[in-house]
N, C-alpha and C positions, 0 to 999 in steps of 0.2 A: 287316501290323500298321497299325492306323489311326494317322494323324498325330496327334501330341499337340496338344491344344487350347491355343491361346494364352491366357495368363493376362491377365485384364483389368488395365489400367494402374491403379496405385495413385492414389487421389485426392490432390489437392494439399493442402498444409497449410491453406491458406486455406479450401478447401472443407470440410475436416474441422472447422475452427473454426466456420464458419458453420452447419454441420449440428448441431454440439454446442450452439451457443447458441440455435438455433431448434427443438430437438427437444422441449423441455418448456415448457409455459406458464409455469411459475415462473421459468425462466431468461429467457424473453422479457420478463416483467414486470420482472425485475431489471435487464435491459439498458435498458429504457425509463426506469426510475427513475434509473439511473446517468447516462444522457444528460441527463435533466431536471436532475439535481443539477449536472452540469458546466455546463449552460447558465445555470442560476441563479447559480452561482458566478462565471462569466465576466462576465455582464451584471448583476451585483448593483446597481451604481449606477443602472441604468435601471429595474430591477424594484422595488427597495425603495421603499415609499411615503413613508418618512420618513428623516431623517438618523439613523443608529443611535446617535449620541452626543448627540443633542438631548434635553435634560431639560426637564421641565415640572412644576412643583409642582401645577398644576391637573389633571394627568392621572395622578396616582400611583395604582398598584394598581387599575387599571380592568379589568373583565372584558371578554371578547371582545365586540366590537360592530362595526357597519358602519364606524366610524372607525378602530378598532384591531382587526383581525381575530383576533389572538392575545392581546389585552390589552396592558397595560403593566406595567413593573416598579416597584420602590420609588422610582425616580428619575423616573418618568413617561416613560421611554423606550419606544418602540414595540418590542414583543418580536419581531414578524414581521420588521421591518427588521434587528434585531440577529441573528436567525437566518439571514437571507439573507446578510448580510455575514460572519457567522461561517463560512458554508460555504466562503468563499474560503480561509481558513486551513486548513480540513480538506482542501480540494482540493490546495492547495500541499504541505502536509505529506504527504498521502496519496500523492502521485505523486513528488515530488522525493526524499524520503528513501529509499523502496524502490528507485527506479531508481538512485540514487547508490550505495546499498549493493549492488545487483546488479552494477554495473560493477566496483566495488572488490573485492567478494567473488569474482566470476568470475575476475578477474585473479589474485588470491591462490590460488584453488582450482586453476586451470589450471596455474599455475606449480608448485604443490606436487605435483599429480598427474602432470604430464608429466615433470618433471626428477627427482623423487624424492630419495633420499639425504638429505643434511644439510638441503637446502632444504625438503624435505617435512617433516622432523622439526621444524624451527624454526617453520614456518608452522602446522603442526598443533598444536604445543604452545600457541601464542598463541591459536589458535581454541578449543582445549579450555578454556583459562583463561577466555575471554570467555563461552563457553557454560555455564560453571559458575554464572553469575549469570542469574536470570530477566530477561527483557527489560525489564520495568518497573523492577525494582530497579537494573539496570545503567543505565537511562536516568536514574533519580533520582540515582544516584551521580555520573554525568558532569555532569548539569545542576546539581548542587550545587556542583561545582567551577567550571564555566564561567559559571553564573548563568543567569537567564532571558533572553528575547529571541528574536526570530524565527530568525536564522541559528544561534544556539546550539542551539535545539531541533532544527533540521534536522540539525545535526552530531550531536547526541545520538542521534536516531533512526537516523541512518545507521550510527553505530558499533554500536548495539544490533542492527541487522539484518545487518550484514556477516558475522558468523561463520556464520550459517545458510546464506547464499549460498555462502560459501567451502567449506563442508562438502559441499553438493550438487554444486558444480562440480568439486571434487576427486574425489568418488566417480565422477561421470560421466566425467571425464577418464581415470581409471584403467581404466575399461572400454573407452573408445574407443581408448586407446593400444595395446591388444592386437589391434585389428582389422587385417585384411590390407592394407587400402588405406593405413593409416598406415605399415606396414612397406614397402609398395611406394613410397610417397612418399619415405621415408628412403633406400631403395635407389637411386632415381634422382637423389639428391643435392639434393632440395628443402631449402632453408634452413629452420632451425627456426622463426623468426618467421612466415614465409610459410606453413609447414605448419600451425602452430597457428591462424592466422587463417582459412586456407582449409578445413581439414579437421577440426580439433578443435572450435573454437568453434561452428560451425554445427550440429554433431552433439550438442552438449550444451545447445543453446539452449532446447529444449522444457521441460525441468524448471526451468530458471531463469526462463523466462517464466511458467510456472504458479505458481512460488513468489512471483514479483513480484506477480502478481494477487492471490494470497491475502494477501500481507502489506500490500497497500494498505489493506485493512480494519483490519489490526493497527496500522498507522501512524495512521489516523484515531482509533482507540480510545485509543492511547497518548498522542497529542497532547491529546485531551480529558482524559485522566487527569492529565497533567502540568499542564495549564491549571487543572484543578480544584484541584490541590495548590498552585497559585500559582507554579510554576516553568516554565510554558509561556508562552502568549501573555499579555502583561501588559495589565491594564486601563488606559484605558477601551476599548481595541480589543476588539471582540467575538470570542469564540471559543465554540464549543459547550460546552467544558469550563468556562470561567469564567462563562458564562451560568448553568450549573447551580450553580456555587458561589455566585454572587450570589443566585440564586433560593432556595438552601437557607437563607440568612440571613433570607429574607422568605417562608418557606414558607406561613404562614397568611395573609399579606397578599395574595400573588399567586402561586399555584402554576404559572401558565402558562409562565414561563421553563423550569422543570424539565420540565414535560410536553412542551413543544415541542422542546427540545434533546434530551431523552432519546429521544423518538420518532424524531427524525431520525437520531441516532447509531445506533439499533437498525436502522432500515430501510436505511441506507447500508451498514453493516457486513454485514448479512445479504445485501444485493444483491451486493456484491463477493465474498462467500464463495460464493454460488451460481454466479456467473460463473467464479470460480476452479475450482470443482469441475467445471464443464462443460469448461473448457479442459484440466483434468487428464485427464478422460475421453477427450478428443480427441487430446492430444499425448503423453501418457505411454504408451509401448508396453506396459508391464507391466499397467496398468489396462485398456488396450484389448484385450489378450488375455483 
C-alpha cells in the first residue's frame, strides 16, 4: 500500500489576510485609500493649507480655484482644510468606538457563552433589549441623555456597537466550548481564566476582527449622522457631518462642502466595507468553505 501523502501545511493567518487583501484590484485600491485617509488624518496640521477655523468675509462662497482647491463656505473658511481636519474625528471615532465595543462585547459574550446558566440568561436579555433598537436610534437616545461632546459620542457609539459583538462572541464561544481540546484542558485542571485566555479567545478572534473592520465604516457613518443632527462633534470644530449640515444651510451659495464631505464619507465607508469583506473571506471558515 503506498504511503499516505503528507498534507501541505495550512497557511498562516497573516498570509491568508495578505492574499485576501491583494487578490482583487478593488480591495487593493480600498487599502490604498484607507492608508491615505489615515496619513491625512494623522498629519492634518502639516497638510492643511489653511486654519480650518479661520474666517474671511472677503472669501465667502468662492468656487474652487488655485487658492482654495475645494472652494470656501459661507464664512469664508477653506473647505479643503476643514475636510482634512474633519477626517481626524472620523478616524478617532471610526477606530476607538468599534475597538472599545469589541473588547467589552467579547468579554460579555465569552462570559455568557462559557459559563451559561443564569449568567448567560441575564447577559443575553440585556443584549436582546439593546438589539431591539436600531443603532442610529439607540445612539440618538443615549446622546440625548449624555449630550454632545467628543467622549460622549465615543461612549454612545461604543454602547450602540457592543450588543452585536457580544452576540457574535457568545455564539462562537458556545461552539468552541464543545471542542475536544477544551475538554482536555478542563481535564488536566487548567484554571478557567487561563483556559479562556489561551484557548477560547484566540479561537473566536476571527469573527470579532472581521466584525470590527466592518463596523469601522458604520462608526464613521454614525458619527457623521450624529454631527449632522447636532449631537455629535460641536461647531466650530470640523466634522464631515457638521460640514454637510452647514453646507445644507448654504446649498445655493456654495455646494462644495456638501459635495466634498459626502464624497469622502462614501469613499471611506465603501473602502472599509471592501476590506471587511475580504477579511471575512479569509478568516471566516464558513465563507472559506
